[in-house]
C-alpha positions as CSV (number, residue, x, y, z in Angstrom):
1,M,39.9,-51.4,-48.3
2,K,36.8,-53.6,-48.9
3,M,35.2,-53.3,-52.3
4,N,31.5,-53.5,-53.0
5,Y,29.5,-53.8,-56.2
6,L,28.0,-50.4,-57.3
7,G,24.3,-51.3,-57.1
8,H,23.4,-54.0,-59.5
9,S,26.3,-53.2,-61.8
10,G,29.5,-55.2,-62.2
11,V,31.7,-52.3,-61.1
12,K,33.4,-52.5,-57.7
13,V,34.0,-49.4,-55.6
14,S,35.7,-48.9,-52.2
15,E,33.5,-48.9,-49.1
16,L,34.7,-45.4,-48.5
17,C,34.1,-42.8,-51.2
18,F,36.0,-39.5,-51.1
19,G,33.6,-36.5,-51.5
20,A,35.3,-33.4,-52.9
21,M,32.7,-30.8,-51.5
22,T,35.6,-29.3,-49.5
23,F,37.5,-28.4,-52.6
24,G,37.4,-24.8,-53.7
25,G,35.6,-23.0,-51.0
26,K,33.8,-20.6,-53.3
27,G,30.4,-18.9,-52.6
28,H,27.9,-20.8,-50.5
29,W,30.5,-23.7,-50.1
30,K,33.1,-21.6,-48.3
31,T,31.9,-22.8,-44.9
32,V,32.4,-26.4,-45.9
33,G,36.0,-26.2,-46.9
34,E,38.6,-24.1,-48.8
35,V,41.0,-26.8,-50.0
36,E,43.0,-25.4,-52.9
37,Q,44.8,-27.3,-55.7
38,H,48.2,-28.0,-53.9
39,D,46.5,-29.5,-50.8
40,A,43.9,-31.3,-52.9
41,N,46.7,-33.0,-54.9
42,D,48.1,-34.4,-51.7
43,I,44.8,-35.5,-50.2
44,V,43.6,-37.2,-53.4
45,S,46.9,-39.1,-53.7
46,M,46.7,-40.1,-50.0
47,A,43.1,-41.3,-50.6
48,I,44.1,-43.5,-53.5
49,D,47.1,-44.9,-51.6
50,G,44.7,-45.7,-48.8
51,G,42.6,-47.9,-51.1
52,I,39.9,-45.5,-52.2
53,N,38.9,-45.8,-55.8
54,F,35.6,-43.9,-55.7
55,F,35.4,-40.1,-55.9
56,D,32.3,-37.9,-55.8
57,T,31.6,-34.2,-56.6
58,A,28.9,-32.0,-58.2
59,D,28.7,-29.2,-60.7
60,V,27.4,-26.8,-58.1
61,Y,30.2,-27.4,-55.5
62,S,32.1,-24.1,-55.3
63,E,30.4,-23.1,-58.6
64,G,32.3,-25.8,-60.6
65,K,35.7,-25.2,-58.9
66,S,35.4,-28.5,-57.0
67,E,35.2,-30.5,-60.3
68,E,38.2,-28.5,-61.7
69,I,40.4,-29.1,-58.7
70,L,39.4,-32.8,-58.5
71,G,40.1,-33.4,-62.2
72,K,43.5,-31.9,-62.0
73,A,44.3,-33.8,-58.7
74,L,43.4,-37.1,-60.3
75,G,45.5,-36.4,-63.4
76,P,46.8,-39.6,-65.0
77,K,45.2,-41.7,-62.2
78,R,41.7,-40.9,-63.5
79,K,41.5,-44.3,-65.3
80,E,42.2,-46.1,-62.0
81,I,39.1,-44.7,-60.2
82,V,35.4,-44.5,-60.4
83,L,34.3,-40.9,-60.8
84,A,30.9,-39.5,-59.9
85,T,29.4,-36.1,-60.2
86,K,25.9,-34.6,-60.2
87,V,23.5,-32.3,-62.1
88,R,20.4,-30.4,-61.2
89,G,21.4,-27.3,-59.2
90,R,21.7,-23.7,-60.5
91,T,24.8,-23.1,-62.6
92,G,24.0,-19.7,-64.0
93,S,21.6,-16.8,-63.9
94,G,19.5,-17.8,-66.9
95,P,16.0,-19.4,-66.6
96,N,17.3,-22.7,-67.9
97,D,20.4,-22.9,-65.8
98,I,18.7,-25.2,-63.3
99,G,16.6,-28.4,-63.2
100,L,16.5,-31.7,-65.0
101,S,15.4,-30.7,-68.5
102,R,17.2,-32.3,-71.5
103,L,18.7,-28.9,-72.2
104,H,20.2,-28.4,-68.7
105,I,21.4,-32.0,-68.3
106,I,23.2,-32.2,-71.7
107,E,24.8,-28.8,-71.4
108,N,25.9,-29.3,-67.9
109,C,27.2,-32.8,-68.5
110,N,29.5,-31.4,-71.3
111,A,30.6,-28.6,-68.9
112,S,31.4,-31.1,-66.1
113,L,33.4,-33.3,-68.5
114,K,35.5,-30.2,-69.5
115,R,36.1,-29.2,-65.9
116,L,37.0,-32.7,-64.8
117,G,39.3,-33.1,-67.7
118,T,37.8,-36.4,-68.8
119,D,35.8,-37.8,-71.7
120,Y,33.4,-39.9,-69.6
121,I,31.7,-39.9,-66.1
122,D,31.4,-43.2,-64.4
123,L,28.3,-42.3,-62.3
124,Y,26.2,-39.3,-63.3
125,Q,23.6,-38.5,-60.6
126,V,20.6,-36.2,-60.6
127,H,21.1,-34.1,-57.5
128,N,17.5,-33.8,-56.4
129,F,14.0,-34.4,-57.8
130,D,12.7,-31.8,-60.3
131,P,8.9,-31.4,-60.0
132,F,8.8,-29.2,-63.1
133,T,10.3,-31.6,-65.6
134,P,8.7,-34.9,-66.6
135,L,10.7,-37.9,-65.4
136,E,10.5,-39.3,-68.9
137,E,12.4,-36.3,-70.3
138,T,15.1,-36.6,-67.6
139,L,15.5,-40.3,-68.1
140,R,15.6,-40.1,-71.9
141,A,18.3,-37.4,-71.7
142,L,20.4,-39.6,-69.3
143,D,19.9,-42.6,-71.5
144,D,21.2,-40.7,-74.5
145,L,24.3,-39.7,-72.5
146,V,25.0,-43.4,-71.7
147,R,24.5,-44.4,-75.4
148,D,26.8,-41.5,-76.4
149,G,29.5,-42.9,-74.1
150,K,29.7,-39.7,-72.0
151,V,28.2,-41.5,-69.0
152,R,28.6,-45.1,-67.8
153,Y,25.9,-45.4,-65.1
154,I,23.3,-43.1,-63.6
155,G,22.1,-42.5,-60.1
156,A,19.6,-40.5,-58.1
157,S,20.1,-38.3,-55.0
158,N,17.7,-37.0,-52.4
159,F,14.6,-38.7,-54.0
160,S,11.7,-39.9,-51.9
161,G,10.6,-43.5,-52.1
162,W,7.8,-42.9,-54.5
163,Q,9.9,-40.7,-56.8
164,L,12.7,-43.2,-57.1
165,M,10.3,-46.1,-57.7
166,K,8.4,-44.2,-60.3
167,A,11.7,-43.4,-62.1
168,L,12.6,-47.1,-62.1
169,A,9.2,-48.1,-63.4
170,I,9.4,-45.5,-66.3
171,S,12.9,-46.8,-67.2
172,E,11.6,-50.4,-67.2
173,K,8.6,-49.5,-69.3
174,H,10.5,-47.6,-72.0
175,N,13.7,-49.7,-71.9
176,L,15.8,-46.8,-70.7
177,E,18.9,-46.8,-68.5
178,K,18.0,-47.3,-64.8
179,F,19.3,-45.6,-61.7
180,I,21.7,-48.0,-59.9
181,T,22.3,-45.9,-56.8
182,T,20.7,-43.4,-54.5
183,Q,22.9,-40.8,-52.7
184,S,21.1,-39.9,-49.5
185,F,21.5,-38.4,-46.1
186,Y,22.1,-41.3,-43.7
187,S,23.7,-41.4,-40.3
188,L,23.1,-42.3,-36.7
189,I,21.4,-38.9,-36.2
190,A,19.3,-39.3,-39.4
191,R,18.0,-42.9,-40.0
192,D,14.8,-41.8,-41.9
193,L,16.1,-43.6,-44.9
194,E,15.2,-46.9,-43.3
195,N,11.5,-46.2,-43.5
196,E,11.1,-46.5,-47.3
197,L,14.4,-46.1,-49.2
198,V,16.4,-48.8,-47.7
199,P,13.7,-51.5,-48.2
200,L,13.2,-50.1,-51.8
201,C,17.0,-50.3,-52.5
202,L,17.2,-53.8,-51.1
203,D,14.3,-54.9,-53.2
204,Q,15.4,-53.2,-56.4
205,K,19.1,-53.9,-55.8
206,L,20.2,-50.3,-55.8
207,G,23.3,-49.2,-53.9
208,V,23.0,-46.6,-51.1
209,L,25.7,-43.9,-51.0
210,T,25.6,-41.9,-47.8
211,W,26.3,-38.2,-47.7
212,S,27.1,-36.4,-44.4
213,P,27.6,-39.6,-42.5
214,L,29.0,-37.6,-39.6
215,G,26.1,-35.2,-39.5
216,G,28.1,-32.2,-40.6
217,G,30.8,-33.0,-38.1
218,F,28.5,-33.5,-35.1
219,L,29.4,-37.2,-34.8
220,T,33.1,-36.6,-34.5
221,G,32.8,-35.9,-30.8
222,K,33.9,-32.3,-31.0
223,Y,30.4,-31.2,-29.8
224,R,29.5,-32.2,-26.3
225,R,26.5,-31.6,-24.0
226,A,26.7,-28.3,-22.2
227,A,30.2,-27.7,-23.5
228,K,31.4,-24.6,-25.4
229,R,31.2,-25.1,-29.2
230,P,34.4,-25.1,-31.1
231,D,35.3,-21.9,-33.0
232,N,34.6,-21.7,-36.7
233,A,32.9,-25.1,-36.8
234,R,29.8,-25.7,-39.0
235,R,27.4,-26.3,-36.1
236,T,28.7,-23.5,-33.8
237,D,25.8,-21.2,-34.9
238,K,22.7,-23.2,-33.9
239,E,20.4,-20.8,-35.7
240,S,21.8,-21.3,-39.2
241,Q,22.0,-25.1,-39.5
242,F,21.4,-26.9,-42.7
243,L,21.1,-30.3,-41.1
244,Q,18.2,-30.4,-38.6
245,F,18.2,-33.1,-35.9
246,D,17.6,-33.6,-32.1
247,E,20.9,-32.6,-30.6
248,E,20.1,-34.0,-27.1
249,K,19.5,-37.4,-28.7
250,G,22.7,-36.9,-30.6
251,F,24.7,-36.4,-27.5
252,D,23.4,-39.8,-26.2
253,I,24.6,-41.3,-29.4
254,I,28.0,-39.7,-29.1
255,E,28.4,-41.1,-25.6
256,E,27.6,-44.6,-26.8
257,L,30.0,-44.2,-29.8
258,E,32.7,-43.2,-27.3
259,K,32.3,-46.4,-25.3
260,I,32.5,-48.5,-28.5
261,S,35.4,-46.7,-30.0
262,K,37.5,-47.0,-26.9
263,G,37.0,-50.8,-27.1
264,H,38.6,-50.8,-30.6
265,N,41.3,-48.2,-29.9
266,A,39.5,-46.1,-32.5
267,T,38.0,-42.6,-32.7
268,I,34.3,-41.6,-32.3
269,A,34.2,-40.6,-36.0
270,Q,35.5,-44.0,-37.1
271,A,32.8,-45.7,-35.0
272,A,30.1,-43.6,-36.6
273,L,31.3,-44.5,-40.0
274,N,31.8,-48.1,-39.1
275,Y,28.2,-48.4,-38.0
276,L,27.0,-47.4,-41.5
277,L,29.3,-49.9,-43.2
278,R,27.5,-52.6,-41.2
279,K,24.0,-51.6,-42.5
280,P,22.3,-53.4,-45.3
281,A,22.1,-51.7,-48.7
282,V,25.0,-49.4,-48.0
283,T,27.5,-49.6,-50.9
284,S,29.8,-46.7,-49.9
285,V,30.1,-44.1,-47.2
286,I,31.1,-40.7,-48.6
287,I,33.8,-39.0,-46.5
288,G,35.1,-35.4,-46.8
289,A,38.4,-34.1,-45.5
290,K,39.9,-30.7,-45.3
291,T,43.3,-32.0,-44.1
292,K,45.4,-35.1,-44.4
293,E,45.0,-35.7,-40.7
294,Q,41.2,-35.9,-41.1
295,L,41.6,-38.3,-44.0
296,A,44.0,-40.5,-42.1
297,D,41.4,-40.8,-39.3
298,N,38.6,-41.7,-41.8
299,L,40.7,-44.3,-43.6
300,G,41.2,-46.0,-40.2
301,T,37.5,-46.9,-40.3
302,S,38.2,-49.8,-42.7
303,K,40.8,-51.4,-40.4
304,W,38.2,-52.8,-37.9
305,E,34.6,-54.0,-37.8
306,M,32.0,-53.2,-35.3
307,S,30.3,-56.3,-33.7
308,A,26.6,-57.1,-34.2
309,E,26.1,-56.4,-30.5
310,E,27.6,-53.0,-30.8
311,V,25.5,-52.2,-33.9
312,S,22.5,-53.2,-31.8
313,R,23.4,-50.9,-29.0
314,L,23.7,-48.0,-31.4
315,D,20.4,-49.0,-33.1
316,D,18.7,-48.8,-29.7
317,V,20.1,-45.3,-28.8
318,S,19.3,-43.9,-32.2
319,I,16.0,-45.6,-32.8
320,L,13.5,-43.8,-35.1
321,P,9.9,-43.1,-33.9
322,R,7.7,-45.5,-35.9
323,V,5.5,-43.5,-38.2
324,Y,2.3,-44.5,-40.0
325,P,1.8,-46.9,-41.8
326,Y,4.8,-48.8,-40.4
327,W,3.5,-49.1,-36.8
328,M,0.2,-50.5,-38.3
329,Q,2.1,-52.9,-40.5
330,K,4.1,-54.2,-37.6
331,T,1.0,-54.7,-35.6
332,M,-0.6,-56.7,-38.4
333,M,2.6,-58.8,-38.8
334,Q,2.4,-59.8,-35.2
335,D,-1.0,-61.5,-35.9
336,R,0.4,-63.9,-38.5
């Protein structure tokens, strides 16, 4: 398994990160996965044996149960891995049980530490932007957690370009701990990140961690044009989709992925993941697995590399419409 530096830190993490969103299956997260402790133990052990040293979860996944299950599954192997979790979402019914206030961050960091069965979090990420809390308050709280030894590094998730850059500027101005990563939605059916966040991360030396790299299972090949949708799959009900994208374009991408995967004796899912591993700024691709069979397939991604010509073919079939001001900037560049 290839290792990459985690942003501009000196820590190395596996190019595949195991995401524990499928652990627990409680409440809203029931549709994502219902992996309980016994199976989670086997899956986590298999992931570590396969070379993964990077694990990600969040306090809101299955109302905290994901953190509990992951912590127990890691057990004495916790020191061998880089552990990431997140804060921001609603964790109770009270008015302060949500957001990025100092109160919510510190209370929920302590709660996550307890559930995970550890005394420190390697990468503590804010799960989304909070427009109701000043960034200075959020960043000072995170800085205090680092100084207290409860957190080693901090990261952002689901920020826009201006929000992330403003946060970095505030940290620079006040000598506070800086975000070293952004965890963002990035895949062949969602390349919006390339407009602002990828250039920002390359410029500021932040690592990109990709969530839902298979588009909620769409890029596994189990969905096909004009074919019956599989039973009990996440995208079977088209009217209640969390991830929104052009499925017709997606089917074109799947067809190209199939051609490439056959040339490498690989699967469509492996090809979709392999594409992201070839993209600049990507530190680690977050995979999720409900079974050992799914995990084994995902681990196979690291055993081969897509060629530059194959990446180019997928770039072409998944190309983004050029939005303003980027089409204007490209026009001006052609005049130089």
